[in-house]
One Martini backbone bead per residue (centre of mass of N, CA, C, O) as a GRO file, in nm:
protein
  128
    1UNK     BB    1   8.318  10.299   9.499
    2UNK     BB    2   8.130  10.010   9.486
    3UNK     BB    3   7.878   9.831   9.683
    4UNK     BB    4   7.721   9.496   9.665
    5UNK     BB    5   7.489   9.343   9.858
    6UNK     BB    6   7.412   8.983   9.903
    7UNK     BB    7   7.203   8.703  10.045
    8UNK     BB    8   6.984   8.759  10.206
    9UNK     BB    9   6.733   8.649  10.455
   10UNK     BB   10   6.537   8.359  10.538
   11UNK     BB   11   6.613   8.159  10.836
   12UNK     BB   12   6.678   7.895  11.010
   13UNK     BB   13   6.784   7.782  11.277
   14UNK     BB   14   7.107   7.617  11.159
   15UNK     BB   15   7.156   7.749  10.907
   16UNK     BB   16   7.234   7.898  10.589
   17UNK     BB   17   7.461   8.157  10.444
   18UNK     BB   18   7.561   8.362  10.156
   19UNK     BB   19   7.740   8.642  10.129
   20UNK     BB   20   7.770   8.920   9.906
   21UNK     BB   21   8.043   9.149   9.763
   22UNK     BB   22   8.041   9.376   9.505
   23UNK     BB   23   8.302   9.532   9.348
   24UNK     BB   24   8.358   9.871   9.215
   25UNK     BB   25   8.587  10.049   9.064
   26UNK     BB   26   8.851  10.196   9.252
   27UNK     BB   27   8.973   9.873   9.308
   28UNK     BB   28   9.177   9.668   9.503
   29UNK     BB   29   9.301   9.375   9.645
   30UNK     BB   30   9.431   9.546   9.882
   31UNK     BB   31   9.187   9.581  10.010
   32UNK     BB   32   8.987   9.602  10.271
   33UNK     BB   33   8.734   9.371  10.374
   34UNK     BB   34   8.411   9.411  10.525
   35UNK     BB   35   8.195   9.305  10.793
   36UNK     BB   36   7.882   9.410  10.914
   37UNK     BB   37   7.645   9.471  11.189
   38UNK     BB   38   7.279   9.548  11.255
   39UNK     BB   39   7.076   9.542  11.510
   40UNK     BB   40   6.804   9.603  11.671
   41UNK     BB   41   6.901   9.854  11.886
   42UNK     BB   42   7.189   9.846  11.789
   43UNK     BB   43   7.512   9.846  11.725
   44UNK     BB   44   7.752   9.838  11.522
   45UNK     BB   45   7.939   9.538  11.409
   46UNK     BB   46   8.177   9.330  11.382
   47UNK     BB   47   8.279   9.034  11.187
   48UNK     BB   48   8.463   9.072  10.922
   49UNK     BB   49   8.797   9.037  10.753
   50UNK     BB   50   9.002   9.116  10.450
   51UNK     BB   51   9.321   9.066  10.320
   52UNK     BB   52   9.668   9.142  10.202
   53UNK     BB   53   9.949   8.947  10.118
   54UNK     BB   54  10.228   8.796   9.999
   55UNK     BB   55  10.100   8.509  10.131
   56UNK     BB   56   9.815   8.613  10.118
   57UNK     BB   57   9.542   8.588  10.274
   58UNK     BB   58   9.383   8.775  10.535
   59UNK     BB   59   9.210   8.736  10.861
   60UNK     BB   60   8.915   8.840  11.058
   61UNK     BB   61   8.713   8.727  11.337
   62UNK     BB   62   8.471   8.731  11.534
   63UNK     BB   63   8.465   8.542  11.812
   64UNK     BB   64   8.156   8.478  11.827
   65UNK     BB   65   8.159   8.353  11.501
   66UNK     BB   66   8.427   8.188  11.415
   67UNK     BB   67   8.294   7.891  11.401
   68UNK     BB   68   8.065   7.984  11.170
   69UNK     BB   69   8.244   8.199  11.012
   70UNK     BB   70   8.341   8.288  10.662
   71UNK     BB   71   8.591   8.450  10.491
   72UNK     BB   72   8.610   8.553  10.138
   73UNK     BB   73   8.786   8.579   9.806
   74UNK     BB   74   8.736   8.707   9.455
   75UNK     BB   75   8.935   8.878   9.253
   76UNK     BB   76   8.817   8.829   8.970
   77UNK     BB   77   8.518   8.940   9.092
   78UNK     BB   78   8.526   9.146   9.331
   79UNK     BB   79   8.456   8.930   9.573
   80UNK     BB   80   8.290   8.894   9.886
   81UNK     BB   81   8.248   8.648  10.147
   82UNK     BB   82   7.985   8.515  10.386
   83UNK     BB   83   7.991   8.240  10.569
   84UNK     BB   84   7.695   8.101  10.731
   85UNK     BB   85   7.662   7.905  11.008
   86UNK     BB   86   7.460   7.808  11.246
   87UNK     BB   87   7.226   7.988  11.293
   88UNK     BB   88   7.109   8.254  11.492
   89UNK     BB   89   6.903   8.475  11.631
   90UNK     BB   90   7.152   8.670  11.690
   91UNK     BB   91   7.208   8.722  11.367
   92UNK     BB   92   7.013   8.920  11.338
   93UNK     BB   93   7.067   9.150  11.058
   94UNK     BB   94   7.227   9.405  10.903
   95UNK     BB   95   7.455   9.375  10.639
   96UNK     BB   96   7.781   9.504  10.589
   97UNK     BB   97   7.981   9.620  10.350
   98UNK     BB   98   8.341   9.702  10.331
   99UNK     BB   99   8.608   9.949  10.253
  100UNK     BB  100   8.970   9.974  10.260
  101UNK     BB  101   9.256  10.159  10.231
  102UNK     BB  102   9.559  10.065  10.357
  103UNK     BB  103   9.802  10.165  10.265
  104UNK     BB  104  10.051  10.097  10.510
  105UNK     BB  105   9.878   9.891  10.632
  106UNK     BB  106   9.862   9.546  10.793
  107UNK     BB  107   9.602   9.600  10.960
  108UNK     BB  108   9.295   9.486  11.027
  109UNK     BB  109   9.013   9.641  11.059
  110UNK     BB  110   8.746   9.657  11.337
  111UNK     BB  111   8.648   9.947  11.251
  112UNK     BB  112   8.422  10.156  11.092
  113UNK     BB  113   8.614  10.421  11.054
  114UNK     BB  114   8.821  10.264  10.858
  115UNK     BB  115   8.573  10.277  10.648
  116UNK     BB  116   8.477  10.430  10.347
  117UNK     BB  117   8.312  10.197  10.214
  118UNK     BB  118   7.953  10.129  10.137
  119UNK     BB  119   7.698   9.940  10.148
  120UNK     BB  120   7.343   9.881  10.186
  121UNK     BB  121   7.264   9.609  10.270
  122UNK     BB  122   7.165   9.290  10.427
  123UNK     BB  123   6.903   9.091  10.534
  124UNK     BB  124   6.901   8.886  10.829
  125UNK     BB  125   6.669   8.622  10.914
  126UNK     BB  126   6.626   8.442  11.219
  127UNK     BB  127   6.439   8.160  11.294
  128UNK     BB  128   6.272   7.919  11.504
   0.00000   0.00000   0.00000
């Protein structure tokens, strides 16, 4: 499984960005797909993740950004998106996408050690 993250860049506070994560290889739509971020000098933290259920996509978003960030996926393109609105200075970080084979689990993981595959990261810089 290979993951390619893109869409990062420099944006002013209050602006928006959409990150993309294109997956290839032996991956199915049942995989959990997540976004994490790591700010300078800080530990990597969970941002959002999306999974599949028989009733449709399910997702979970870190409470701190829940009102501003949305995760979605296009299974036909094997791509997951993170729409980030009203960006703040503290959103500056390298954003990583990750994938996890759910196995028998139906609970979307919010910890990085549950994710097996990682993309290279894309830098988001929010300026004042």
